[in-house]
GUPA-977553 format. One record per residue (C-alpha): z, y, x. Coordinates in Angstrom, 2 decimals, always signed. Layout:
BEGIN
Z  Y  X;
...
This chain:
BEGIN
+11.27  +24.20  -16.56;
+8.15  +22.06  -16.59;
+8.10  +18.32  -16.16;
+6.54  +16.87  -13.02;
+4.05  +15.15  -15.31;
+2.78  +18.58  -16.40;
+1.57  +19.27  -12.86;
-1.37  +17.56  -11.21;
+0.24  +15.30  -8.61;
-2.79  +13.12  -8.02;
-4.08  +14.77  -4.86;
-0.61  +14.53  -3.32;
-0.60  +10.79  -3.91;
-3.46  +10.24  -1.45;
-1.46  +11.22  +1.66;
+1.54  +9.46  +0.11;
-0.59  +6.31  -0.17;
-1.52  +6.68  +3.49;
+2.17  +6.94  +4.36;
+2.81  +3.76  +2.36;
+0.15  +2.01  +4.43;
+1.96  +3.03  +7.60;
+5.42  +1.84  +6.48;
+4.69  -1.86  +7.09;
+3.14  -0.97  +10.44;
+6.28  +0.90  +11.51;
+8.44  -1.98  +10.28;
+6.38  -4.51  +12.23;
+6.60  -2.38  +15.37;
+10.37  -2.13  +14.96;
+10.66  -5.90  +14.53;
+8.49  -6.53  +17.57;
+10.63  -4.24  +19.70;
+9.63  -4.27  +23.34;
+6.78  -6.68  +22.52;
+4.85  -3.78  +21.02;
+2.41  -2.52  +23.63;
+1.21  +1.00  +22.89;
-1.72  +0.49  +25.27;
-2.76  -2.73  +23.50;
-1.16  -2.78  +20.03;
-3.32  -5.64  +18.77;
-1.61  -7.94  +21.26;
+1.78  -7.44  +19.59;
+1.75  -10.78  +17.75;
+0.67  -12.61  +20.89;
+3.40  -10.91  +22.92;
+6.04  -11.63  +20.28;
+4.96  -15.27  +20.12;
+5.67  -15.64  +23.84;
+9.11  -14.03  +23.50;
+11.74  -16.75  +22.98;
+14.13  -14.19  +21.45;
+11.83  -13.60  +18.48;
+12.64  -16.12  +15.73;
+9.92  -17.77  +13.68;
+10.94  -15.90  +10.47;
+10.80  -12.59  +12.36;
+7.40  -13.46  +13.79;
+6.17  -14.27  +10.28;
+7.39  -10.88  +9.06;
+5.58  -9.15  +11.92;
+2.37  -10.94  +10.91;
+2.85  -10.11  +7.23;
+3.59  -6.46  +8.04;
+0.31  -6.27  +9.94;
-1.52  -7.93  +7.04;
+0.09  -5.56  +4.50;
-1.07  -2.61  +6.58;
-4.62  -3.97  +6.73;
-4.62  -4.60  +2.98;
-3.45  -1.05  +2.34;
-6.26  +0.41  +4.42;
-8.74  -1.80  +2.54;
-7.88  -0.11  -0.77;
-7.03  +3.41  +0.42;
-10.57  +4.83  +0.41;
-11.29  +3.39  -3.03;
-8.06  +4.92  -4.33;
-8.92  +8.33  -2.85;
-12.40  +8.15  -4.38;
-10.86  +7.26  -7.74;
-8.57  +10.28  -7.54;
-11.52  +12.58  -6.80;
-13.64  +11.02  -9.57;
-10.87  +11.35  -12.16;
-10.15  +14.95  -11.18;
-13.84  +15.87  -11.19;
-14.23  +14.40  -14.66;
-11.14  +16.26  -15.90;
-9.23  +13.14  -16.92;
-6.07  +14.03  -18.83;
-3.18  +15.08  -16.64;
-0.74  +12.54  -18.05;
-3.12  +9.65  -17.49;
-4.04  +10.90  -14.04;
-0.43  +11.18  -12.91;
+0.59  +7.85  -14.45;
-2.24  +5.99  -12.75;
-1.83  +7.60  -9.34;
+1.96  +7.28  -9.34;
+1.54  +3.76  -10.70;
-0.67  +2.96  -7.72;
+2.05  +4.16  -5.36;
+4.65  +2.08  -7.18;
+2.42  -1.00  -7.08;
+1.74  -0.54  -3.36;
+5.45  -0.16  -2.67;
+6.13  -3.37  -4.59;
+3.27  -5.07  -2.75;
+4.60  -4.13  +0.67;
+8.11  -5.30  -0.18;
+7.04  -8.52  -1.86;
+4.59  -9.42  +0.90;
+6.81  -8.66  +3.87;
+10.28  -9.52  +2.57;
+9.98  -11.74  -0.50;
+7.38  -13.98  +1.13;
+10.20  -15.51  +3.16;
+10.39  -17.62  +0.00;
+6.85  -18.84  -0.80;
+7.77  -19.38  -4.45;
+7.92  -15.60  -4.83;
+4.28  -15.13  -3.79;
+3.37  -14.41  -7.39;
+5.10  -11.02  -7.13;
+2.76  -10.02  -4.32;
-0.26  -11.04  -6.39;
+0.96  -9.20  -9.48;
+1.61  -6.01  -7.52;
-1.78  -6.22  -5.80;
-3.57  -6.69  -9.13;
-1.55  -3.80  -10.59;
-2.67  -1.49  -7.79;
-6.31  -2.47  -8.39;
-5.84  -1.89  -12.12;
-4.74  +1.67  -11.37;
-7.72  +2.30  -9.11;
-10.32  +0.89  -11.49;
-8.71  +2.69  -14.43;
-9.23  +5.99  -12.61;
-12.96  +5.26  -12.41;
-13.20  +4.00  -16.00;
-11.34  +7.04  -17.33;
-13.61  +9.30  -15.25;
-16.68  +7.56  -16.67;
-15.36  +7.85  -20.21;
-14.56  +11.54  -19.73;
-18.10  +12.47  -18.68;
-19.83  +10.42  -21.39;
């Protein structure tokens, strides 16, 4: 039986990364409840702000969930390009899987630390560390691709 690290998982991590981008969105929608307007989703925060039943901490989580989603979309294309570059350059399978799975782990940590741990501002460092870790994985894919073709 072969190990999962002996198979190229990198292309599968791109749709998985997209799913990770959508998790905070779904969480924010769930928190907003009836304040989420499918016809005008960008008004969710404004609607929730007007709803006296939504507590300030919940409203902050809704805002952070939206921001985490936006941040995920900002890095998703670069990650996908890194995956293609590393595969095209025939980067070693172990490195490729470690970096792409590492990106998913870092994005998961980022989402959790930004949305949940940020209730305590002293824990903001965890968000920064996970964000930097995800960028490290992306840039490493490009560097390894460059090294492989030179």
